[in-house]
FIKEBA-25563 format. One record per residue (C-alpha): x, y, z; residue in three letters. Coordinates in steps of 0.1 Angstrom, whole numbers, padded with zeros to 4 digits, always signed. Layout:
<atoms>
XYZala...
</atoms>
This chain:
<atoms>
+0000+0000+0000met+0013+0035-0009asn+0013+0057+0022asp+0030+0087+0005arg+0016+0121+0011phe+0003+0144-0018tyr+0019+0178-0015pro-0005+0207-0021val-0010+0243-0011phe-0045+0252+0000val-0059+0287+0004lys-0064+0292+0041gly-0094+0315+0037lys-0113+0286+0022cys-0108+0264+0053leu-0129+0260+0084his-0105+0244+0109cys-0109+0228+0143leu-0080+0226+0167val-0086+0204+0198val-0062+0215+0226gly-0053+0249+0239gly-0017+0243+0251gly+0015+0256+0236lys+0016+0230+0209val-0020+0237+0199gly-0014+0274+0199val+0015+0271+0175arg-0008+0253+0151lys-0035+0278+0156ile-0012+0307+0148glu-0001+0293+0115ser-0037+0286+0105leu-0047+0322+0114ile-0018+0335+0094glu-0031+0317+0063ser-0065+0333+0067gly-0083+0302+0079ala-0114+0303+0101tyr-0103+0286+0133val-0124+0270+0161thr-0106+0258+0192val-0121+0232+0215val-0104+0231+0249ser-0116+0236+0285pro-0084+0254+0292gln-0058+0273+0273gly-0027+0295+0274thr-0028+0333+0280asp-0019+0338+0243his-0049+0317+0233leu-0071+0338+0255ala-0057+0370+0239glu-0063+0356+0203leu-0099+0349+0213ala-0103+0383+0229arg-0092+0398+0195gln-0118+0377+0178ala-0092+0360+0157arg-0107+0326+0165leu-0137+0310+0182arg-0129+0293+0215trp-0153+0267+0228val-0143+0260+0264arg-0156+0224+0265glu-0143+0189+0263pro-0141+0174+0228tyr-0172+0159+0213glu-0178+0146+0178glu-0204+0173+0171arg-0177+0199+0170phe-0165+0184+0137leu-0197+0195+0118gln-0188+0219+0091gly-0151+0215+0095met-0127+0207+0066gln-0095+0202+0086leu-0088+0190+0121val-0058+0191+0143ile-0056+0171+0176gly-0032+0186+0200ala-0042+0173+0234thr-0021+0153+0259asp-0047+0126+0262asp-0041+0097+0238arg-0076+0084+0241ala-0091+0117+0231val-0067+0120+0202asn-0077+0086+0190glu-0114+0096+0191arg-0106+0128+0172ile-0088+0107+0145phe-0115+0081+0142asn-0144+0106+0141asp-0127+0128+0115ala-0117+0099+0093lys-0152+0085+0095lys-0166+0119+0083met-0140+0123+0055gly-0123+0152+0072ile-0086+0157+0069leu-0070+0151+0103val-0036+0155+0120asn-0028+0142+0154ile+0003+0161+0165val+0035+0140+0167asp+0016+0108+0157asp+0020+0102+0120pro+0001+0069+0122glu-0030+0090+0131his-0027+0116+0103cys-0044+0119+0070thr-0023+0150+0064phe+0009+0164+0078ile+0023+0199+0082val+0057+0204+0065pro+0085+0226+0076ser+0081+0258+0057val+0104+0286+0044met+0087+0318+0033thr+0101+0349+0017lys+0072+0371+0005gly+0052+0351-0020gln+0078+0324-0021leu+0069+0294+0000cys+0090+0262+0000val+0077+0232+0020ala+0099+0204+0032val+0085+0171+0045gly+0096+0136+0054thr+0062+0121+0056gly+0064+0123+0094gly+0095+0101+0095ala+0120+0127+0107ala+0106+0162+0112pro+0139+0175+0127lys+0156+0166+0094val+0130+0185+0075ala+0135+0215+0098ala+0173+0213+0092lys+0169+0213+0054ile+0145+0243+0057arg+0171+0262+0076thr+0198+0254+0050glu+0174+0266+0023leu+0168+0298+0041glu+0205+0305+0042ala+0210+0298+0004his+0179+0314-0011val+0187+0352-0015pro+0161+0377-0002asp+0162+0393-0036glu+0140+0365-0049tyr+0112+0380-0029glu+0115+0412-0049val+0118+0393-0082met+0087+0372-0076ile+0067+0402-0065asp+0075+0421-0097glu+0069+0391-0119leu+0035+0386-0103ser+0026+0421-0114leu+0038+0415-0149leu+0023+0381-0153arg-0007+0392-0174pro+0017+0408-0199thr+0040+0378-0199ile+0011+0354-0206lys+0003+0373-0238arg+0038+0368-0252leu+0045+0344-0280thr+0063+0312-0271thr+0096+0325-0285asp+0093+0358-0266cys+0085+0339-0234lys+0115+0316-0238asp+0138+0345-0244arg+0124+0365-0215phe+0128+0336-0190trp+0163+0328-0202gln+0173+0364-0194thr+0156+0365-0161ile+0171+0332-0149phe+0206+0344-0159ser+0204+0374-0136leu+0227+0375-0106glu+0200+0385-0082val+0225+0390-0053thr+0241+0418-0072ser+0209+0438-0065tyr+0211+0435-0027arg+0197+0466-0012gly+0186+0478-0047arg+0151+0465-0050ala+0141+0493-0073gly+0169+0486-0097ala+0160+0449-0098leu+0123+0457-0105arg+0134+0481-0133gln+0158+0456-0149arg+0129+0430-0151ile+0106+0455-0167arg+0133+0466-0191asn+0139+0430-0202glu+0102+0427-0210leu+0099+0460-0228lys+0130+0454-0250his+0119+0420-0264leu+0119+0419-0302pro+0086+0415-0319ala+0075+0380-0331phe+0046+0381-0356gly+0019+0403-0342glu+0031+0402-0306gln+0045+0435-0294arg+0051+0449-0260ile+0040+0485-0258ala+0065+0509-0243glu+0056+0515-0206gly+0033+0485-0204ala+0029+0470-0170asp
</atoms>
């Protein structure tokens, strides 16, 4: 049987998520869900001061009750972060029965999804996972990536996202030439010169030769 995980990025604002457990581990999961824009409900009789503050700010809904299956209604993703193995087992079985993605923290055998180690720089997001086999190794690889991926890529990606509609209208030949030029740039030479990097990308697009009827108008964004 193939137990490999399918890597995918999901828009947080499309998710209604349940986190069971209000301790430090649960709060770390809650914070990452909130950062993605997810709608978060927390079920836990008790919680940390930080959880209470997040609830006070209306950044989540906190149900101060023990876990029951009824709390899974309307949820698309569930994280079990309690210190009670029996409760975690119930969460897993209930969610799986209802076809809801579930993750029991630090228990890969009771997960239908896992949370990778993530490196983010602006719109760039690189996820590293080991299928739950060695999370510390994934974290080490992420740290190494952070040290080797220049911050200038954040600027490049941001500018290219603005130009994407124009790039999509190019002929295949123009696209190939444009990307060859962009990938040959020494982005680290633009350290501290974000404006110059943005302008260089725009200039490369504007100065492409015409192919057939395709032309880039001077000053087009």
